[in-house]
VOGU-3710 file (C-alpha; in Angstrom, 3 decimals, decimal comma):
1> mtrmlvilal> 155,336/20,972/118,086  157,578/19,825/120,932  156,140/16,302/120,773  157,050/16,204/117,072  160,622/17,213/117,899  160,912/14,364/120,364  159,502/11,875/117,841  161,981/13,023/115,214  164,868/12,896/117,640  164,037/9,486/119,068
11> efslaagave> 162,360/7,559/116,267  164,643/8,687/113,468  167,792/8,730/115,636  168,438/12,414/115,047  170,867/14,033/117,475  168,907/15,374/120,411  170,900/18,564/120,086  170,398/19,020/116,344  170,115/22,663/115,458  166,803/23,854/114,057
21> qggetplmta> 166,245/26,719/111,685  167,030/29,873/113,652  169,765/28,221/115,720  167,638/26,656/118,478  167,959/23,002/119,426  164,992/20,749/120,208  165,809/21,126/123,910  165,670/24,908/123,621  162,314/24,769/121,870  160,917/22,368/124,458
31> ayhgdvkamr> 162,212/24,632/127,244  160,628/27,652/125,599  157,272/25,844/125,595  157,788/24,712/129,180  157,337/21,126/128,018  159,112/19,273/130,813  158,156/15,807/129,500  159,751/16,527/126,117  162,792/18,084/127,783  163,304/15,052/130,005
41> alldrgakvd> 163,113/12,732/126,983  165,667/14,814/125,091  168,021/14,990/128,056  167,762/11,220/128,546  168,685/10,880/124,869  171,845/12,918/125,401  170,860/16,475/124,601  173,572/18,896/125,745  172,106/21,045/128,482  174,392/24,012/127,764
51> ektqsgmtal> 174,350/23,914/123,957  174,451/27,516/122,721  172,957/29,427/119,845  175,206/31,769/117,879  174,194/34,545/120,264  175,292/32,473/123,259  171,837/31,552/124,553  171,158/28,151/126,101  168,020/26,180/126,894  168,018/27,781/130,336
61> yyacgatpiv> 167,396/31,191/128,765  164,291/29,873/127,047  163,074/28,149/130,200  163,427/31,505/131,981  161,302/33,288/129,407  163,461/34,244/126,433  161,456/34,052/123,217  162,435/33,377/119,615  161,443/36,217/117,293  159,196/33,906/115,287
71> dqvhrgspea> 156,944/33,039/118,218  156,234/35,273/121,206  153,541/33,146/122,870  155,233/30,857/125,381  157,441/31,870/128,305  159,026/28,692/129,683  158,213/27,589/133,231  159,821/27,183/136,666  159,554/23,413/136,238  161,641/23,658/133,070
81> vrllldhgad> 164,180/25,850/134,851  164,433/23,398/137,747  164,924/20,425/135,422  167,764/22,105/133,529  169,502/23,271/136,698  169,208/19,769/138,183  170,943/18,523/135,020  173,837/20,922/135,542  172,833/23,902/133,415  175,160/26,863/133,902
91> pnvaavrtgh> 173,138/29,658/135,559  175,826/32,233/134,737  176,205/31,831/131,002  176,020/35,245/129,308  174,701/36,117/125,863  177,498/37,070/123,487  176,408/40,546/122,420  174,296/41,767/125,332  175,884/39,984/128,277  172,355/39,154/129,433
101> tplmtavdnd> 172,125/36,245/131,886  169,318/33,771/132,660  168,750/35,644/135,944  168,121/38,873/134,055  165,794/37,005/131,707  163,835/35,665/134,682  163,489/39,232/135,967  162,277/40,391/132,554  159,739/37,559/132,608  158,594/38,662/136,097
111> sledvkllla> 159,159/35,197/137,570  160,184/35,390/141,214  160,162/31,597/141,369  162,734/31,377/138,557  164,860/34,016/140,289  164,853/31,997/143,509  165,768/28,793/141,673  168,657/30,420/139,834  170,124/32,030/142,939  169,806/28,759/144,849
121> hgaavnardt> 171,894/27,126/142,098  174,663/29,711/142,156  173,544/32,459/139,795  175,671/35,580/140,296  173,310/38,172/141,738  175,545/41,091/140,727  176,417/40,102/137,174  176,126/43,034/134,764  175,327/43,113/131,075  177,047/45,064/128,315
131> ygasaltdal> 175,117/48,201/129,242  175,949/48,075/132,931  172,553/46,747/133,994  172,159/44,056/136,640  169,239/41,872/137,673  168,460/44,434/140,379  168,470/47,457/138,102  166,362/45,525/135,583  163,855/44,698/138,316  163,743/48,315/139,463
141> arrrwpiaaf> 163,373/49,767/135,981  160,599/47,297/135,141  158,832/47,868/138,483  159,198/44,245/139,526  159,011/45,255/143,177  158,787/41,793/144,832  161,746/40,585/142,770  163,745/43,719/143,537  163,059/43,298/147,263  164,184/39,669/147,145
151> lveqgadvna> 167,372/40,515/145,234  168,286/43,170/147,796  167,796/40,661/150,599  170,002/38,204/148,696  172,903/40,625/148,556  172,403/42,571/145,342  174,775/45,534/145,287  172,728/48,633/146,048  175,762/50,780/145,278  176,719/49,253/141,958
161> apdvngktpl> 178,586/51,607/139,664  176,244/53,748/137,546  174,947/52,279/134,307  175,656/53,735/130,866  173,114/56,478/131,614  174,864/57,461/134,839  172,083/56,116/137,076  172,626/54,199/140,301  170,129/51,581/141,539  168,630/54,193/143,876
171> miaiqavppl> 168,101/56,655/141,044  166,550/53,967/138,858  164,173/53,037/141,676  163,138/56,659/142,241  162,570/57,217/138,547  160,322/54,145/138,438  158,058/55,249/141,298  154,616/55,846/139,739  153,260/59,392/139,898  150,714/60,167/142,588
181> ssvpadgsdp> 148,285/61,013/139,805  148,203/57,300/138,918  146,257/56,629/142,126  142,559/57,607/141,854  141,587/59,950/144,690  138,289/58,110/145,152  140,055/54,817/145,922  138,501/53,094/142,925  141,754/51,311/142,072  143,325/49,846/145,247
191> sagktlldav> 146,004/48,088/143,216  147,330/51,450/142,019  147,799/52,597/145,590  149,533/49,348/146,508  151,869/49,667/143,529  152,859/53,162/144,613  153,465/52,113/148,227  155,460/49,058/147,100  157,653/51,338/144,999  158,243/53,721/147,898
201> aivkslldhk> 159,053/50,735/150,124  161,738/49,574/147,681  163,388/52,996/147,778  163,391/52,834/151,567  164,806/49,302/151,462  167,693/50,457/149,270  168,397/53,274/151,704  168,162/50,939/154,696  170,742/48,720/152,952  173,112/51,696/152,799
211> aevnplrtng> 172,527/52,910/149,248  174,564/56,076/148,662  172,097/58,915/149,152  174,057/61,736/147,501  175,591/60,369/144,290  175,805/62,880/141,459  174,559/61,669/138,102  176,456/62,751/134,994  173,610/65,144/134,161  173,915/66,786/137,576
221> qtpltlaatq> 170,939/65,196/139,304  170,976/63,647/142,756  168,371/61,223/144,133  166,763/64,108/146,041  166,472/66,462/143,067  165,150/63,574/140,976  162,488/62,730/143,563  161,573/66,396/143,932  161,304/66,828/140,166  158,788/63,965/140,188
231> chalvvrdll> 156,979/65,509/143,191  157,297/62,384/145,354  156,968/63,705/148,907  157,228/60,267/150,558  160,463/59,500/148,727  161,850/62,946/149,547  161,141/62,350/153,234  162,969/59,008/153,199  165,955/60,543/151,404  166,142/63,381/153,907
241> ahgaevnars> 165,925/60,930/156,799  168,972/59,152/155,367  171,072/62,285/155,000  170,297/63,662/151,548  171,890/67,058/150,848  168,854/69,316/151,192  170,149/72,169/149,014  171,511/70,069/146,157  170,808/71,503/142,711  169,585/69,844/139,531
251> ktmagatali> 171,453/70,860/136,400  168,700/69,367/134,283  166,149/71,686/135,898  168,043/74,978/135,556  169,852/74,540/138,841  166,660/74,226/140,877  166,775/72,904/144,423  164,294/70,402/145,767  162,437/73,227/147,513  162,124/75,186/144,285
261> raadcgnlpm> 160,728/72,071/142,593  158,296/71,527/145,495  157,041/75,079/145,126  156,711/74,712/141,381  154,566/71,575/141,605  152,642/72,854/144,632  153,589/69,977/146,909  153,090/71,420/150,391  154,086/68,279/152,387  157,328/68,033/150,413
271> aqallakgad> 158,133/71,700/151,023  157,422/71,273/154,738  159,761/68,279/154,938  162,531/70,165/153,146  162,175/73,257/155,327  162,236/71,105/158,454  165,631/69,819/157,328  167,010/73,315/156,805  166,385/73,997/153,111  167,537/77,495/152,120
281> vnlrdnlgrt> 164,284/79,245/151,267  165,942/82,059/149,293  168,188/80,134/146,930  167,612/80,928/143,237  167,839/78,704/140,190  169,872/79,585/137,117  166,983/81,717/135,878  166,982/83,810/139,039  163,786/82,297/140,445  163,204/81,420/144,088
291> aldlaeknrq> 160,673/79,005/145,515  158,492/81,985/146,426  158,624/83,316/142,863  157,209/80,059/141,524  154,601/79,793/144,254  153,422/83,329/143,443  153,437/82,625/139,722  151,263/79,554/140,266  149,043/81,403/142,768  149,536/78,846/145,520
301> gpmielleka> 148,290/80,603/148,652  149,223/77,953/151,244  152,678/77,519/149,699  153,277/81,269/149,694  152,270/81,470/153,346  154,560/78,582/154,286  157,557/80,055/152,453  157,063/83,544/153,849  156,854/82,175/157,386  160,147/80,412/156,691
311> gakavdrgr> 161,750/83,735/155,734  161,295/83,830/151,975  161,938/87,231/150,444  160,209/88,553/147,366  162,577/89,338/144,494  162,825/93,062/143,757  161,683/93,372/140,160  162,066/97,108/140,033  158,401/97,811/140,647
//
């Protein structure tokens, strides 16, 4: 298809930037297919490298992986990205409605090579779209851990203002950490374990780069209560090591503290870490329940023993 576009453009003297049905130019279509030879021919013929569709997308978007609705097969290529950037393509052009940038598209397409090329040519690492998302938050939400790590090292703002959902980059990262249940206990899927450890490492990297550890989300959650709700002991330990407020409450979980959540999900290592940092063992949630109440309800012997040794008191139920 791209060869045909070049033939039409060159042999019949059509403008190299002529708009096709759907608003794409021949250069955009060639970029989408990753056809560098066709792209080079069109550019030599005078195709405008930053010609835009009605939605504000350029050939660079398609080279980075954007796809027309009619065809979801191809995903551009780093070679196509490099060619366009070498011809002066604007790496910071933003789509009209969404504010999405080529860098964000490269993240969506899971292309670390494209991300590196764009940043090397001046792409704004902290640009945000209409919804408050950045390349970093996109990478975190999509679990693109190597890309997220690279963006952090390149200066991505780990304390960017919360997105439209009230989540900071740290909260987005914590929410994206896979559950421990995703890792087979028999070790039959090593990649699952690596994915989990990579996710935990990203959270630690954000903290090491001074991510705010105690922001309060609009729904009342903090990073610690979020991690505790998801029963991620490793993440909880890293948050505590960086100064997380140990007795913070989660409005979304009836005012539960991290210790109450640890008791509810039976996570003994998490409870131990929280107690070691001074968690109040007798705090109650909005339903009047303590950590010990939930441990007793769930018949968790080791948890009950741990809490009682820490001074937990049984609630007088009038018996």
